[in-house]
All heavy atoms as TSV, in Angstrom:
chain	resi	resn	atom	element	x	y	z
A	1	MET	N	N	94.825	382.679	209.972
A	1	MET	CA	C	94.964	382.938	208.554
A	1	MET	C	C	94.024	382.017	207.782
A	1	MET	O	O	93.918	380.848	208.089
A	1	MET	CB	C	96.418	382.707	208.128
A	1	MET	CG	C	96.639	383.058	206.696
A	1	MET	SD	S	98.324	382.769	206.081
A	1	MET	CE	C	99.288	383.693	207.216
A	2	LYS	N	N	93.404	382.564	206.791
A	2	LYS	CA	C	92.484	381.774	205.974
A	2	LYS	C	C	93.272	380.817	205.083
A	2	LYS	O	O	94.394	381.082	204.689
A	2	LYS	CB	C	91.633	382.692	205.115
A	2	LYS	CG	C	90.701	383.569	205.913
A	2	LYS	CD	C	89.897	384.442	204.991
A	2	LYS	CE	C	89.006	385.372	205.787
A	2	LYS	NZ	N	88.257	386.251	204.904
A	3	GLU	N	N	92.626	379.709	204.772
A	3	GLU	CA	C	93.269	378.694	203.958
A	3	GLU	C	C	93.645	379.194	202.566
A	3	GLU	O	O	94.662	378.815	202.013
A	3	GLU	CB	C	92.309	377.500	203.812
A	3	GLU	CG	C	92.925	376.190	204.219
A	3	GLU	CD	C	91.944	375.073	204.069
A	3	GLU	OE1	O	91.879	374.488	202.977
A	3	GLU	OE2	O	91.227	374.807	205.055
A	4	ASP	N	N	92.830	380.080	202.004
A	4	ASP	CA	C	93.065	380.538	200.634
A	4	ASP	C	C	94.029	381.721	200.544
A	4	ASP	O	O	94.378	382.155	199.463
A	4	ASP	CB	C	91.744	380.876	199.952
A	4	ASP	CG	C	90.962	381.963	200.681
A	4	ASP	OD1	O	91.242	382.193	201.868
A	4	ASP	OD2	O	90.080	382.566	200.055
A	5	GLU	N	N	94.485	382.252	201.685
A	5	GLU	CA	C	95.454	383.349	201.662
A	5	GLU	C	C	96.838	382.791	201.378
A	5	GLU	O	O	97.238	381.774	201.929
A	5	GLU	CB	C	95.467	384.088	203.000
A	5	GLU	CG	C	94.229	384.889	203.241
A	5	GLU	CD	C	94.295	385.650	204.562
A	5	GLU	OE1	O	95.358	385.661	205.204
A	5	GLU	OE2	O	93.265	386.212	204.949
A	6	LYS	N	N	97.564	383.475	200.517
A	6	LYS	CA	C	98.907	383.037	200.163
A	6	LYS	C	C	99.926	383.783	201.016
A	6	LYS	O	O	99.787	384.967	201.278
A	6	LYS	CB	C	99.193	383.292	198.693
A	6	LYS	CG	C	98.367	382.441	197.772
A	6	LYS	CD	C	98.741	382.680	196.333
A	6	LYS	CE	C	97.900	381.821	195.431
A	6	LYS	NZ	N	98.201	382.030	194.031
A	7	VAL	N	N	100.950	383.075	201.413
A	7	VAL	CA	C	102.049	383.681	202.147
A	7	VAL	C	C	103.214	383.830	201.181
A	7	VAL	O	O	103.642	382.855	200.559
A	7	VAL	CB	C	102.464	382.806	203.349
A	7	VAL	CG1	C	103.669	383.407	204.045
A	7	VAL	CG2	C	101.303	382.654	204.309
A	8	ILE	N	N	103.682	385.040	201.034
A	8	ILE	CA	C	104.807	385.308	200.151
A	8	ILE	C	C	105.985	385.718	201.025
A	8	ILE	O	O	105.970	386.795	201.630
A	8	ILE	CB	C	104.468	386.408	199.128
A	8	ILE	CG1	C	103.268	385.990	198.290
A	8	ILE	CG2	C	105.678	386.704	198.253
A	8	ILE	CD1	C	102.747	387.072	197.376
A	9	PRO	N	N	107.012	384.870	201.111
A	9	PRO	CA	C	108.155	385.219	201.956
A	9	PRO	C	C	108.962	386.362	201.343
A	9	PRO	O	O	109.037	386.500	200.123
A	9	PRO	CB	C	108.970	383.933	202.007
A	9	PRO	CG	C	108.587	383.191	200.770
A	9	PRO	CD	C	107.166	383.581	200.473
A	10	VAL	N	N	109.520	387.142	202.196
A	10	VAL	CA	C	110.354	388.266	201.764
A	10	VAL	C	C	111.775	388.017	202.240
A	10	VAL	O	O	111.994	387.669	203.395
A	10	VAL	CB	C	109.834	389.600	202.357
A	10	VAL	CG1	C	110.774	390.742	202.019
A	10	VAL	CG2	C	108.433	389.889	201.865
A	11	ARG	N	N	112.726	388.181	201.364
A	11	ARG	CA	C	114.135	388.072	201.731
A	11	ARG	C	C	114.736	389.460	201.668
A	11	ARG	O	O	114.415	390.239	200.776
A	11	ARG	CB	C	114.877	387.135	200.793
A	11	ARG	CG	C	114.422	385.706	200.968
A	11	ARG	CD	C	115.275	384.791	200.166
A	11	ARG	NE	N	114.835	383.436	200.419
A	11	ARG	CZ	C	115.646	382.419	200.508
A	11	ARG	NH1	N	116.936	382.594	200.336
A	11	ARG	NH2	N	115.187	381.220	200.739
A	12	VAL	N	N	115.611	389.742	202.615
A	12	VAL	CA	C	116.190	391.080	202.701
A	12	VAL	C	C	117.706	390.981	202.611
A	12	VAL	O	O	118.335	390.212	203.342
A	12	VAL	CB	C	115.785	391.771	204.014
A	12	VAL	CG1	C	116.431	393.138	204.118
A	12	VAL	CG2	C	114.272	391.877	204.111
A	13	ALA	N	N	118.281	391.775	201.717
A	13	ALA	CA	C	119.732	391.864	201.573
A	13	ALA	C	C	120.161	393.263	201.980
A	13	ALA	O	O	119.509	394.249	201.631
A	13	ALA	CB	C	120.150	391.581	200.137
A	14	LEU	N	N	121.252	393.340	202.722
A	14	LEU	CA	C	121.800	394.624	203.152
A	14	LEU	C	C	123.177	394.775	202.541
A	14	LEU	O	O	124.053	393.931	202.724
A	14	LEU	CB	C	121.900	394.659	204.678
A	14	LEU	CG	C	122.524	395.918	205.266
A	14	LEU	CD1	C	121.568	397.097	205.115
A	14	LEU	CD2	C	122.865	395.695	206.722
A	15	ARG	N	N	123.370	395.825	201.776
A	15	ARG	CA	C	124.678	396.137	201.208
A	15	ARG	C	C	125.117	397.466	201.788
A	15	ARG	O	O	124.463	398.491	201.591
A	15	ARG	CB	C	124.635	396.236	199.689
A	15	ARG	CG	C	125.985	396.580	199.103
A	15	ARG	CD	C	125.958	396.613	197.585
A	15	ARG	NE	N	127.235	397.065	197.089
A	15	ARG	CZ	C	127.520	398.333	196.772
A	15	ARG	NH1	N	126.601	399.259	196.883
A	15	ARG	NH2	N	128.709	398.662	196.339
A	16	CYS	N	N	126.200	397.455	202.515
A	16	CYS	CA	C	126.707	398.667	203.164
A	16	CYS	C	C	127.806	399.269	202.306
A	16	CYS	O	O	128.773	398.600	201.965
A	16	CYS	CB	C	127.247	398.325	204.547
A	16	CYS	SG	S	125.988	397.611	205.606
A	17	ARG	N	N	127.640	400.515	201.974
A	17	ARG	CA	C	128.621	401.176	201.112
A	17	ARG	C	C	129.792	401.699	201.944
A	17	ARG	O	O	129.645	401.981	203.137
A	17	ARG	CB	C	127.971	402.316	200.349
A	17	ARG	CG	C	127.507	403.461	201.245
A	17	ARG	CD	C	127.155	404.687	200.419
A	17	ARG	NE	N	126.643	405.757	201.230
A	17	ARG	CZ	C	127.372	406.592	201.956
A	17	ARG	NH1	N	128.677	406.456	202.001
A	17	ARG	NH2	N	126.816	407.556	202.655
A	18	PRO	N	N	130.940	401.871	201.314
A	18	PRO	CA	C	132.057	402.485	202.030
A	18	PRO	C	C	131.816	403.986	202.187
A	18	PRO	O	O	130.964	404.567	201.502
A	18	PRO	CB	C	133.255	402.211	201.123
A	18	PRO	CG	C	132.686	401.953	199.779
A	18	PRO	CD	C	131.289	401.437	199.976
A	19	LEU	N	N	132.550	404.597	203.088
A	19	LEU	CA	C	132.452	406.051	203.236
A	19	LEU	C	C	132.940	406.723	201.959
A	19	LEU	O	O	133.886	406.266	201.324
A	19	LEU	CB	C	133.305	406.521	204.414
A	19	LEU	CG	C	132.880	406.048	205.803
A	19	LEU	CD1	C	133.908	406.495	206.843
A	19	LEU	CD2	C	131.516	406.558	206.171
A	20	VAL	N	N	132.291	407.810	201.583
A	20	VAL	CA	C	132.719	408.582	200.412
A	20	VAL	C	C	133.809	409.555	200.850
A	20	VAL	O	O	133.944	409.864	202.048
A	20	VAL	CB	C	131.524	409.320	199.756
A	20	VAL	CG1	C	130.516	408.326	199.213
A	20	VAL	CG2	C	130.859	410.279	200.710
A	21	PRO	N	N	134.617	410.051	199.918
A	21	PRO	CA	C	135.721	410.940	200.284
A	21	PRO	C	C	135.309	412.135	201.161
A	21	PRO	O	O	136.029	412.503	202.090
A	21	PRO	CB	C	136.276	411.402	198.937
A	21	PRO	CG	C	135.962	410.246	198.021
A	21	PRO	CD	C	134.630	409.735	198.489
A	22	LYS	N	N	134.151	412.731	200.883
A	22	LYS	CA	C	133.709	413.869	201.685
A	22	LYS	C	C	133.506	413.455	203.144
A	22	LYS	O	O	133.868	414.189	204.059
A	22	LYS	CB	C	132.407	414.447	201.120
A	22	LYS	CG	C	131.918	415.652	201.888
A	22	LYS	CD	C	130.656	416.223	201.297
A	22	LYS	CE	C	130.302	417.471	202.092
A	22	LYS	NZ	N	128.930	417.748	202.201
A	23	GLU	N	N	132.929	412.298	203.359
A	23	GLU	CA	C	132.725	411.810	204.728
A	23	GLU	C	C	134.059	411.568	205.424
A	23	GLU	O	O	134.230	411.908	206.600
A	23	GLU	CB	C	131.893	410.523	204.709
A	23	GLU	CG	C	130.466	410.735	204.240
A	23	GLU	CD	C	129.733	409.454	203.926
A	23	GLU	OE1	O	130.375	408.463	203.522
A	23	GLU	OE2	O	128.490	409.460	204.078
A	24	ILE	N	N	135.005	411.001	204.705
A	24	ILE	CA	C	136.327	410.748	205.278
A	24	ILE	C	C	137.024	412.056	205.629
A	24	ILE	O	O	137.582	412.208	206.719
A	24	ILE	CB	C	137.186	409.911	204.306
A	24	ILE	CG1	C	136.551	408.516	204.150
A	24	ILE	CG2	C	138.627	409.796	204.794
A	24	ILE	CD1	C	137.133	407.687	203.034
A	25	SER	N	N	136.958	413.047	204.728
A	25	SER	CA	C	137.611	414.333	204.992
A	25	SER	C	C	136.964	415.085	206.150
A	25	SER	O	O	137.615	415.896	206.810
A	25	SER	CB	C	137.612	415.208	203.734
A	25	SER	OG	O	136.300	415.643	203.427
A	26	GLU	N	N	135.697	414.808	206.418
A	26	GLU	CA	C	135.009	415.437	207.543
A	26	GLU	C	C	135.224	414.675	208.854
A	26	GLU	O	O	134.680	415.047	209.889
A	26	GLU	CB	C	133.508	415.542	207.244
A	26	GLU	CG	C	133.188	416.524	206.143
A	26	GLU	CD	C	131.722	416.535	205.763
A	26	GLU	OE1	O	130.951	415.646	206.222
A	26	GLU	OE2	O	131.332	417.420	204.979
A	27	GLY	N	N	135.997	413.592	208.777
A	27	GLY	CA	C	136.307	412.831	209.983
A	27	GLY	C	C	135.260	411.804	210.376
A	27	GLY	O	O	135.286	411.284	211.490
A	28	CYS	N	N	134.351	411.510	209.471
A	28	CYS	CA	C	133.333	410.498	209.777
A	28	CYS	C	C	133.987	409.127	209.886
A	28	CYS	O	O	134.991	408.850	209.247
A	28	CYS	CB	C	132.278	410.458	208.672
A	28	CYS	SG	S	131.337	411.988	208.497
A	29	GLN	N	N	133.397	408.289	210.715
A	29	GLN	CA	C	133.863	406.912	210.862
A	29	GLN	C	C	132.678	405.987	210.718
A	29	GLN	O	O	131.550	406.347	211.041
A	29	GLN	CB	C	134.510	406.711	212.228
A	29	GLN	CG	C	135.749	407.543	212.436
A	29	GLN	CD	C	136.322	407.329	213.832
A	29	GLN	OE1	O	135.733	406.682	214.674
A	29	GLN	NE2	N	137.497	407.881	214.053
A	30	THR	N	N	132.945	404.782	210.263
A	30	THR	CA	C	131.858	403.821	210.122
A	30	THR	C	C	131.392	403.373	211.508
A	30	THR	O	O	132.189	403.229	212.420
A	30	THR	CB	C	132.285	402.607	209.269
A	30	THR	OG1	O	131.159	401.776	209.082
A	30	THR	CG2	C	133.395	401.823	209.902
A	31	CYS	N	N	130.106	403.210	211.658
A	31	CYS	CA	C	129.538	402.784	212.941
A	31	CYS	C	C	129.045	401.347	212.869
A	31	CYS	O	O	128.399	400.856	213.790
A	31	CYS	CB	C	128.403	403.712	213.356
A	31	CYS	SG	S	127.005	403.705	212.225
A	32	LEU	N	N	129.350	400.666	211.765
A	32	LEU	CA	C	128.898	399.295	211.575
A	32	LEU	C	C	130.055	398.326	211.681
A	32	LEU	O	O	131.165	398.620	211.263
A	32	LEU	CB	C	128.269	399.130	210.187
A	32	LEU	CG	C	127.104	400.037	209.836
A	32	LEU	CD1	C	126.678	399.798	208.399
A	32	LEU	CD2	C	125.949	399.817	210.791
A	33	SER	N	N	129.762	397.165	212.225
A	33	SER	CA	C	130.717	396.056	212.159
A	33	SER	C	C	129.929	394.842	211.696
A	33	SER	O	O	128.698	394.799	211.767
A	33	SER	CB	C	131.400	395.815	213.504
A	33	SER	OG	O	130.450	395.558	214.511
A	34	PHE	N	N	130.647	393.856	211.199
A	34	PHE	CA	C	130.013	392.711	210.566
A	34	PHE	C	C	130.449	391.431	211.264
A	34	PHE	O	O	131.608	391.287	211.636
A	34	PHE	CB	C	130.369	392.679	209.081
A	34	PHE	CG	C	129.981	393.961	208.397
A	34	PHE	CD1	C	130.858	395.030	208.333
A	34	PHE	CD2	C	128.718	394.118	207.868
A	34	PHE	CE1	C	130.489	396.224	207.743
A	34	PHE	CE2	C	128.335	395.314	207.275
A	34	PHE	CZ	C	129.228	396.367	207.217
A	35	VAL	N	N	129.515	390.507	211.437
A	35	VAL	CA	C	129.800	389.240	212.091
A	35	VAL	C	C	130.317	388.277	211.023
A	35	VAL	O	O	129.576	387.932	210.092
A	35	VAL	CB	C	128.535	388.672	212.777
A	35	VAL	CG1	C	128.840	387.340	213.443
A	35	VAL	CG2	C	127.976	389.671	213.784
A	36	PRO	N	N	131.590	387.862	211.116
A	36	PRO	CA	C	132.164	386.979	210.086
A	36	PRO	C	C	131.365	385.680	209.930
A	36	PRO	O	O	131.018	385.024	210.910
A	36	PRO	CB	C	133.570	386.674	210.610
A	36	PRO	CG	C	133.871	387.785	211.566
A	36	PRO	CD	C	132.547	388.172	212.162
A	37	GLY	N	N	131.045	385.347	208.682
A	37	GLY	CA	C	130.346	384.113	208.386
A	37	GLY	C	C	128.860	384.114	208.694
A	37	GLY	O	O	128.191	383.101	208.522
A	38	GLU	N	N	128.334	385.243	209.156
A	38	GLU	CA	C	126.915	385.345	209.487
A	38	GLU	C	C	126.310	386.555	208.784
A	38	GLU	O	O	126.988	387.558	208.594
A	38	GLU	CB	C	126.715	385.506	210.999
A	38	GLU	CG	C	127.185	384.325	211.811
A	38	GLU	CD	C	126.374	383.071	211.564
A	38	GLU	OE1	O	125.176	383.175	211.246
A	38	GLU	OE2	O	126.953	381.978	211.680
A	39	PRO	N	N	125.040	386.487	208.420
A	39	PRO	CA	C	124.395	387.642	207.770
A	39	PRO	C	C	123.910	388.643	208.812
A	39	PRO	O	O	122.728	388.952	208.915
A	39	PRO	CB	C	123.245	386.991	207.001
A	39	PRO	CG	C	122.855	385.817	207.852
A	39	PRO	CD	C	124.157	385.319	208.439
A	40	GLN	N	N	124.864	389.146	209.613
A	40	GLN	CA	C	124.515	390.046	210.707
A	40	GLN	C	C	125.391	391.286	210.678
A	40	GLN	O	O	126.547	391.241	210.283
A	40	GLN	CB	C	124.681	389.340	212.053
A	40	GLN	CG	C	123.773	388.144	212.206
A	40	GLN	CD	C	123.993	387.422	213.513
A	40	GLN	OE1	O	125.111	387.283	213.976
A	40	GLN	NE2	N	122.906	386.965	214.112
A	41	VAL	N	N	124.805	392.377	211.135
A	41	VAL	CA	C	125.521	393.643	211.240
A	41	VAL	C	C	125.272	394.195	212.639
A	41	VAL	O	O	124.187	394.049	213.196
A	41	VAL	CB	C	125.074	394.637	210.139
A	41	VAL	CG1	C	123.622	395.003	210.254
A	41	VAL	CG2	C	125.935	395.874	210.127
A	42	VAL	N	N	126.320	394.806	213.197
A	42	VAL	CA	C	126.218	395.413	214.518
A	42	VAL	C	C	126.332	396.921	214.344
A	42	VAL	O	O	127.275	397.423	213.737
A	42	VAL	CB	C	127.338	394.909	215.463
A	42	VAL	CG1	C	127.183	395.524	216.836
A	42	VAL	CG2	C	127.331	393.390	215.547
A	43	VAL	N	N	125.344	397.637	214.857
A	43	VAL	CA	C	125.349	399.096	214.813
A	43	VAL	C	C	125.833	399.585	216.169
A	43	VAL	O	O	125.257	399.223	217.202
A	43	VAL	CB	C	123.943	399.657	214.507
A	43	VAL	CG1	C	123.965	401.175	214.480
A	43	VAL	CG2	C	123.419	399.105	213.190
A	44	GLY	N	N	126.905	400.379	216.135
A	44	GLY	CA	C	127.493	400.830	217.396
A	44	GLY	C	C	128.119	399.649	218.108
A	44	GLY	O	O	128.822	398.849	217.512
A	45	ASP	N	N	127.856	399.554	219.404
A	45	ASP	CA	C	128.429	398.469	220.189
A	45	ASP	C	C	127.444	397.363	220.532
A	45	ASP	O	O	127.841	396.286	220.967
A	45	ASP	CB	C	128.998	399.019	221.502
A	45	ASP	CG	C	130.186	399.931	221.270
A	45	ASP	OD1	O	130.961	399.661	220.334
A	45	ASP	OD2	O	130.328	400.916	222.021
A	46	ASP	N	N	126.145	397.626	220.366
A	46	ASP	CA	C	125.208	396.666	220.932
A	46	ASP	C	C	123.935	396.375	220.146
A	46	ASP	O	O	123.122	395.574	220.568
A	46	ASP	CB	C	124.813	397.117	222.332
A	46	ASP	CG	C	124.149	398.489	222.333
A	46	ASP	OD1	O	124.181	399.175	221.313
A	46	ASP	OD2	O	123.596	398.865	223.381
A	47	LYS	N	N	123.735	396.975	219.015
A	47	LYS	CA	C	122.508	396.735	218.238
A	47	LYS	C	C	122.810	395.736	217.123
A	47	LYS	O	O	123.448	396.069	216.131
A	47	LYS	CB	C	121.974	398.030	217.624
A	47	LYS	CG	C	121.715	399.128	218.617
A	47	LYS	CD	C	120.435	398.884	219.349
A	47	LYS	CE	C	120.168	400.117	220.208
A	47	LYS	NZ	N	119.203	399.933	221.208
A	48	LEU	N	N	122.360	394.500	217.283
A	48	LEU	CA	C	122.622	393.435	216.324
A	48	LEU	C	C	121.383	393.211	215.459
A	48	LEU	O	O	120.274	393.063	215.978
A	48	LEU	CB	C	122.977	392.141	217.056
A	48	LEU	CG	C	123.250	390.924	216.193
A	48	LEU	CD1	C	124.547	391.095	215.420
A	48	LEU	CD2	C	123.300	389.675	217.053
A	49	PHE	N	N	121.590	393.191	214.149
A	49	PHE	CA	C	120.503	392.952	213.202
A	49	PHE	C	C	120.881	391.796	212.286
A	49	PHE	O	O	122.027	391.706	211.843
A	49	PHE	CB	C	120.222	394.202	212.362
A	49	PHE	CG	C	119.749	395.363	213.186
A	49	PHE	CD1	C	120.647	396.289	213.687
A	49	PHE	CD2	C	118.405	395.521	213.470
A	49	PHE	CE1	C	120.217	397.365	214.461
A	49	PHE	CE2	C	117.955	396.586	214.235
A	49	PHE	CZ	C	118.864	397.507	214.734
A	50	THR	N	N	119.919	390.931	211.999
A	50	THR	CA	C	120.139	389.774	211.127
A	50	THR	C	C	119.279	389.916	209.882
A	50	THR	O	O	118.105	390.265	209.957
A	50	THR	CB	C	119.771	388.471	211.870
A	50	THR	OG1	O	120.565	388.379	213.057
A	50	THR	CG2	C	120.036	387.258	210.996
A	51	TYR	N	N	119.888	389.647	208.734
A	51	TYR	CA	C	119.208	389.713	207.444
A	51	TYR	C	C	119.403	388.381	206.726
A	51	TYR	O	O	120.125	387.506	207.209
A	51	TYR	CB	C	119.790	390.853	206.596
A	51	TYR	CG	C	119.612	392.208	207.233
A	51	TYR	CD1	C	120.564	392.722	208.110
A	51	TYR	CD2	C	118.490	392.973	206.961
A	51	TYR	CE1	C	120.393	393.972	208.706
A	51	TYR	CE2	C	118.310	394.222	207.547
A	51	TYR	CZ	C	119.269	394.698	208.418
A	51	TYR	OH	O	119.095	395.925	208.993
A	52	ASP	N	N	118.818	388.243	205.573
A	52	ASP	CA	C	119.061	387.047	204.778
A	52	ASP	C	C	120.453	387.084	204.156
A	52	ASP	O	O	121.113	386.055	204.034
A	52	ASP	CB	C	117.999	386.909	203.678
A	52	ASP	CG	C	116.617	386.649	204.269
A	52	ASP	OD1	O	116.463	385.626	204.966
A	52	ASP	OD2	O	115.714	387.473	204.047
A	53	TYR	N	N	120.883	388.275	203.762
A	53	TYR	CA	C	122.205	388.473	203.164
A	53	TYR	C	C	122.770	389.786	203.694
A	53	TYR	O	O	122.030	390.772	203.816
A	53	TYR	CB	C	122.130	388.582	201.637
A	53	TYR	CG	C	121.430	387.426	200.967
A	53	TYR	CD1	C	120.078	387.497	200.662
A	53	TYR	CD2	C	122.128	386.272	200.644
A	53	TYR	CE1	C	119.428	386.448	200.048
A	53	TYR	CE2	C	121.483	385.205	200.027
A	53	TYR	CZ	C	120.141	385.303	199.733
A	53	TYR	OH	O	119.498	384.256	199.128
A	54	VAL	N	N	124.068	389.813	203.970
A	54	VAL	CA	C	124.743	391.050	204.376
A	54	VAL	C	C	126.042	391.147	203.588
A	54	VAL	O	O	126.826	390.196	203.543
A	54	VAL	CB	C	125.048	391.078	205.893
A	54	VAL	CG1	C	125.938	392.261	206.236
A	54	VAL	CG2	C	123.756	391.142	206.694
A	55	PHE	N	N	126.251	392.297	202.958
A	55	PHE	CA	C	127.462	392.554	202.187
A	55	PHE	C	C	128.152	393.776	202.779
A	55	PHE	O	O	127.571	394.859	202.834
A	55	PHE	CB	C	127.126	392.784	200.711
A	55	PHE	CG	C	126.414	391.615	200.088
A	55	PHE	CD1	C	125.038	391.629	199.930
A	55	PHE	CD2	C	127.114	390.489	199.695
A	55	PHE	CE1	C	124.364	390.551	199.380
A	55	PHE	CE2	C	126.455	389.393	199.143
A	55	PHE	CZ	C	125.075	389.432	198.980
A	56	ASP	N	N	129.394	393.596	203.227
A	56	ASP	CA	C	130.120	394.703	203.837
A	56	ASP	C	C	130.679	395.628	202.755
A	56	ASP	O	O	130.592	395.325	201.564
A	56	ASP	CB	C	131.209	394.184	204.781
A	56	ASP	CG	C	132.335	393.453	204.068
A	56	ASP	OD1	O	132.839	393.956	203.050
A	56	ASP	OD2	O	132.733	392.379	204.550
A	57	PRO	N	N	131.245	396.766	203.138
A	57	PRO	CA	C	131.702	397.748	202.149
A	57	PRO	C	C	132.782	397.245	201.188
A	57	PRO	O	O	132.987	397.834	200.133
A	57	PRO	CB	C	132.261	398.887	203.012
A	57	PRO	CG	C	131.535	398.763	204.297
A	57	PRO	CD	C	131.332	397.295	204.494
A	58	SER	N	N	133.460	396.148	201.521
A	58	SER	CA	C	134.509	395.646	200.623
A	58	SER	C	C	133.949	394.863	199.437
A	58	SER	O	O	134.664	394.595	198.479
A	58	SER	CB	C	135.482	394.746	201.405
A	58	SER	OG	O	134.835	393.546	201.798
A	59	VAL	N	N	132.671	394.497	199.479
A	59	VAL	CA	C	132.058	393.730	198.394
A	59	VAL	C	C	131.515	394.691	197.341
A	59	VAL	O	O	130.747	395.594	197.652
A	59	VAL	CB	C	130.912	392.836	198.934
A	59	VAL	CG1	C	130.228	392.100	197.789
A	59	VAL	CG2	C	131.436	391.866	199.965
A	60	GLU	N	N	131.945	394.471	196.097
A	60	GLU	CA	C	131.469	395.330	195.013
A	60	GLU	C	C	130.024	395.001	194.680
A	60	GLU	O	O	129.558	393.886	194.882
A	60	GLU	CB	C	132.347	395.140	193.780
A	60	GLU	CG	C	133.779	395.595	194.002
A	60	GLU	CD	C	134.629	395.400	192.763
A	60	GLU	OE1	O	134.070	395.160	191.676
A	60	GLU	OE2	O	135.854	395.485	192.898
A	61	GLN	N	N	129.304	395.978	194.161
A	61	GLN	CA	C	127.880	395.807	193.889
A	61	GLN	C	C	127.615	394.642	192.941
A	61	GLN	O	O	126.687	393.871	193.145
A	61	GLN	CB	C	127.283	397.087	193.320
A	61	GLN	CG	C	125.784	396.991	193.124
A	61	GLN	CD	C	125.137	398.333	192.863
A	61	GLN	OE1	O	125.727	399.367	193.118
A	61	GLN	NE2	N	123.940	398.312	192.368
A	62	GLU	N	N	128.426	394.497	191.918
A	62	GLU	CA	C	128.208	393.421	190.953
A	62	GLU	C	C	128.307	392.054	191.631
A	62	GLU	O	O	127.539	391.148	191.337
A	62	GLU	CB	C	129.237	393.492	189.805
A	62	GLU	CG	C	129.030	394.681	188.889
A	62	GLU	CD	C	129.602	395.974	189.455
A	62	GLU	OE1	O	130.403	395.942	190.407
A	62	GLU	OE2	O	129.222	397.039	188.956
A	63	LEU	N	N	129.240	391.879	192.555
A	63	LEU	CA	C	129.386	390.604	193.250
A	63	LEU	C	C	128.213	390.339	194.190
A	63	LEU	O	O	127.777	389.204	194.320
A	63	LEU	CB	C	130.694	390.585	194.044
A	63	LEU	CG	C	131.970	390.556	193.205
A	63	LEU	CD1	C	133.191	390.635	194.110
A	63	LEU	CD2	C	132.029	389.313	192.343
A	64	SER	N	N	127.700	391.379	194.816
A	64	SER	CA	C	126.572	391.173	195.740
A	64	SER	C	C	125.330	390.722	194.975
A	64	SER	O	O	124.558	389.918	195.471
A	64	SER	CB	C	126.285	392.429	196.546
A	64	SER	OG	O	125.915	393.505	195.728
A	65	LEU	N	N	125.145	391.187	193.762
A	65	LEU	CA	C	123.978	390.784	192.970
A	65	LEU	C	C	124.069	389.325	192.538
A	65	LEU	O	O	123.055	388.645	192.418
A	65	LEU	CB	C	123.835	391.686	191.743
A	65	LEU	CG	C	123.457	393.134	192.045
A	65	LEU	CD1	C	123.498	393.973	190.776
A	65	LEU	CD2	C	122.104	393.228	192.704
A	66	ILE	N	N	125.286	388.823	192.335
A	66	ILE	CA	C	125.477	387.431	191.934
A	66	ILE	C	C	125.059	386.489	193.055
A	66	ILE	O	O	124.519	385.425	192.808
A	66	ILE	CB	C	126.946	387.183	191.543
A	66	ILE	CG1	C	127.272	387.919	190.259
A	66	ILE	CG2	C	127.243	385.696	191.397
A	66	ILE	CD1	C	128.736	387.928	189.887
A	67	HIS	N	N	125.293	386.869	194.306
A	67	HIS	CA	C	125.060	385.979	195.438
A	67	HIS	C	C	123.616	385.933	195.902
A	67	HIS	O	O	123.264	385.098	196.722
A	67	HIS	CB	C	125.956	386.382	196.608
A	67	HIS	CG	C	127.413	386.201	196.314
A	67	HIS	ND1	N	127.950	385.000	195.930
A	67	HIS	CD2	C	128.433	387.067	196.331
A	67	HIS	CE1	C	129.246	385.133	195.729
A	67	HIS	NE2	N	129.559	386.387	195.967
A	68	ILE	N	N	122.780	386.820	195.416
A	68	ILE	CA	C	121.386	386.834	195.866
A	68	ILE	C	C	120.553	385.867	195.054
A	68	ILE	O	O	120.666	385.671	193.947
A	68	ILE	CB	C	120.797	388.260	195.804
A	68	ILE	CG1	C	121.537	389.127	196.778
A	68	ILE	CG2	C	119.325	388.260	196.085
A	68	ILE	CD1	C	121.074	390.555	196.814
């Protein structure tokens, strides 16, 4: 990297929404689980992803914006 190039860090927040009524009535189930105390989400049984911030479906949008 050149000395004069600037590095701009990117932070990523993930907010997972709850299932909507139509999804629930169709029998859909959530495929995500959350690691308590860590900014991580597990997709299915084995795909672990880490972000800077993770908000599960119980966190309201207004509260998630305050924490970023």
